[in-house]
C-alpha positions in Angstrom: 17.4 -14.1 -2.0 16.4 -10.8 -2.3 14.8 -9.0 0.8 12.5 -7.7 -2.2 10.4 -10.7 -1.8 10.3 -10.8 2.0 9.3 -6.9 2.3 5.8 -6.7 1.1 2.5 -9.2 1.9 0.9 -10.6 -0.8 -2.4 -13.0 -1.0 -2.9 -15.9 -3.6 -6.1 -17.0 -5.0 -7.5 -20.5 -6.8 -11.1 -19.3 -8.2 -12.8 -18.1 -5.6 -10.5 -19.2 -2.5 -7.3 -18.0 -0.6 -4.8 -20.7 -1.0 -2.0 -18.8 0.6 -1.3 -15.2 2.4 2.2 -13.5 3.5 5.4 -12.5 1.6 6.1 -13.2 -2.0 8.7 -15.5 -0.9 6.4 -17.7 1.5 3.3 -17.6 -0.7 5.6 -19.0 -4.0 7.3 -21.6 -1.8 3.3 -22.6 0.2 1.9 -22.8 -3.6 5.0 -24.6 -5.2 4.7 -27.1 -2.5 1.1 -27.9 -2.7 -0.1 -27.6 -6.2 0.4 -29.4 -9.2 1.4 -27.4 -12.7 -2.2 -27.5 -13.9 -3.8 -25.2 -10.6 -0.4 -22.8 -10.6 -1.6 -22.4 -14.4 -4.9 -21.0 -12.8 -3.2 -19.1 -9.7 -3.5 -15.5 -9.4 -0.8 -13.5 -6.9 -1.7 -10.0 -5.9 0.0 -7.2 -4.4 -1.4 -6.7 -1.1 -0.3 -3.1 -1.1 -1.6 -2.1 -4.4 -4.6 -5.0 -5.1 -2.8 -5.9 -9.2 -1.5 -9.1 -9.9 2.0 -10.6 -9.6 3.3 -12.3 -13.0 5.2 -15.5 -11.7 6.9 -17.7 -13.7 6.6 -21.0 -11.8 8.6 -23.1 -14.2 11.3 -25.3 -12.7 12.0 -25.9 -8.6 11.2 -23.4 -6.2 14.6 -22.1 -5.8 14.3 -21.4 -9.4 11.1 -19.4 -9.8 12.1 -17.3 -6.7 15.7 -16.7 -8.2 13.8 -14.9 -11.3 11.8 -13.2 -9.1 14.4 -11.4 -7.2 16.0 -10.7 -10.8 12.5 -9.5 -11.2 11.8 -7.0 -8.9 15.7 -6.3 -8.2 17.8 -6.0 -5.3 19.5 -2.9 -4.4 23.6 -2.8 -4.9 26.5 -3.0 -1.7 27.0 0.8 -2.7 23.3 1.8 -2.7 22.6 -0.2 0.7 25.7 1.0 2.5 25.8 4.2 1.7 25.5 7.0 3.9 25.2 10.5 3.6 28.3 12.2 5.3 27.3 14.8 8.2 28.2 18.3 8.8 29.9 19.0 12.1 28.1 21.7 13.7 24.5 22.7 13.8 22.3 21.9 13.2 22.5 18.5 15.4 18.5 18.1 15.9 17.7 18.2 12.0 16.8 22.4 12.3 17.4 23.7 8.4 17.2 27.1 8.5 15.8 28.5 5.2 13.4 31.8 3.6 10.1 32.0 3.9 8.2 34.9 2.5 5.0 36.5 4.1 2.6 39.5 4.0 2.9 41.9 6.9 0.1 41.0 8.1 1.3 37.3 8.2 4.5 37.8 10.0 2.2 39.8 12.7 -0.2 37.1 12.9 2.6 34.4 13.6 4.5 36.5 16.1 1.8 36.7 18.3 0.7 33.1 18.5 2.0 30.8 21.8 6.3 30.3 20.6 6.4 32.8 18.1 6.6 32.2 14.8 9.0 29.4 14.2 6.8 26.9 16.6 3.9 28.2 14.8 4.5 27.5 11.3 6.1 23.9 12.6 2.6 23.2 14.4 0.8 24.0 11.1 2.7 22.4 8.8 2.5 19.0 10.3 -1.4 19.7 10.5 -1.4 19.6 6.5 1.3 16.7 6.6 -1.0 15.0 8.9 -4.5 15.7 6.8 -2.7 14.9 3.6 -1.0 11.6 4.7 -4.5 10.4 5.8 -6.1 11.8 2.2 -3.2 9.9 0.6 -4.1 6.7 2.7 -7.6 6.5 1.6 -6.4 7.4 -2.2 -3.9 4.1 -2.0 -6.2 2.2 0.0 -9.7 2.9 -3.1 -7.0 1.9 -5.7 -5.5 -0.9 -4.1 -9.3 -2.4 -3.3 -10.6 -1.0 -7.4 -7.7 -3.4 -8.6 -8.3 -6.5 -6.7 -12.0 -5.4 -7.5 -11.7 -5.4 -11.2 -9.4 -8.4 -11.4 -11.5 -10.8 -9.1 -15.4 -9.5 -8.7 -15.7 -6.9 -12.3 -18.7 -9.6 -13.0 -20.0 -9.7 -9.9 -23.5 -8.5 -8.9 -23.6 -4.7 -8.0 -19.5 -4.9 -8.5 -20.3 -1.1 -9.9 -22.9 -0.1 -7.1 -19.6 -1.0 -5.0 -17.3 0.7 -6.5 -19.4 3.6 -6.6 -20.1 3.4 -2.7 -16.2 2.9 -2.1 -15.2 5.9 -4.0 -17.9 7.7 -1.9 -16.6 6.4 1.5 -20.4 5.1 2.2 -18.9 2.3 3.9 -22.2 0.7 4.8 -23.9 1.0 1.7 -20.2 -0.8 0.6 -20.6 -3.6 2.2 -24.0 -4.1 1.8 -23.6 -4.7 -1.9 -20.6 -7.0 -1.3 -21.9 -8.9 0.9 -23.0 -11.8 -1.3 -20.2 -12.2 -2.7 -17.6 -15.4 -2.7 -16.2 -15.3 1.0 -12.9 -15.2 0.5 -12.8 -12.3 -2.5 -15.3 -10.6 0.1 -13.3 -10.5 2.8 -10.4 -9.8 0.7 -11.7 -7.0 -0.1 -12.9 -5.6 3.3 -9.0 -5.8 4.2 -7.4 -4.2 1.3 -9.7 -1.1 2.1 -9.8 -1.0 5.4 -8.1 2.6 5.1 -10.5 3.5 2.2 -13.3 5.0 4.6 -12.5 8.5 6.2 -13.2 7.9 10.8 -16.1 10.1 9.8 -17.9 7.5 8.0 
């Protein structure tokens, strides 16, 4: 069985109700075992990381469905899985890589005056920038996943557009207010998808 089917979580909806949640393999197996063909035609399975629906062909037995999904999502070849880059002999053993940095004299003077010197200060600045960038990236990813799911499952709900505006404005209180009377399973799933969409200040 493809590891791709167990490496990300998804949630299955039948109408406005959650019927299964877990890895794609778990969800497909559960719904295939517990729902009839009529229900399966109305079932929607969403990737929890993107909020997008996953196209699943439920024809045949469970193994047939999982096999097709494994082919759909693909598996790494043995050479890709087992390949390890050749490690060079000698330094740098700690992953330190030398390179050239071009700065104005005033930049070098400031760096050299910092505790630990230029190298330590540059590494700290880069780590801080990376952390800030990752935080913003997480917010954007969460907003996008929430938007995708809301569009698919709540596009005709009352206050849909207002909720979207609150989502992108990072206004948690207003966002929760606008989705408060939505179908419980849909509302709760939206809250899970949006957990990283709001900055800590909010």
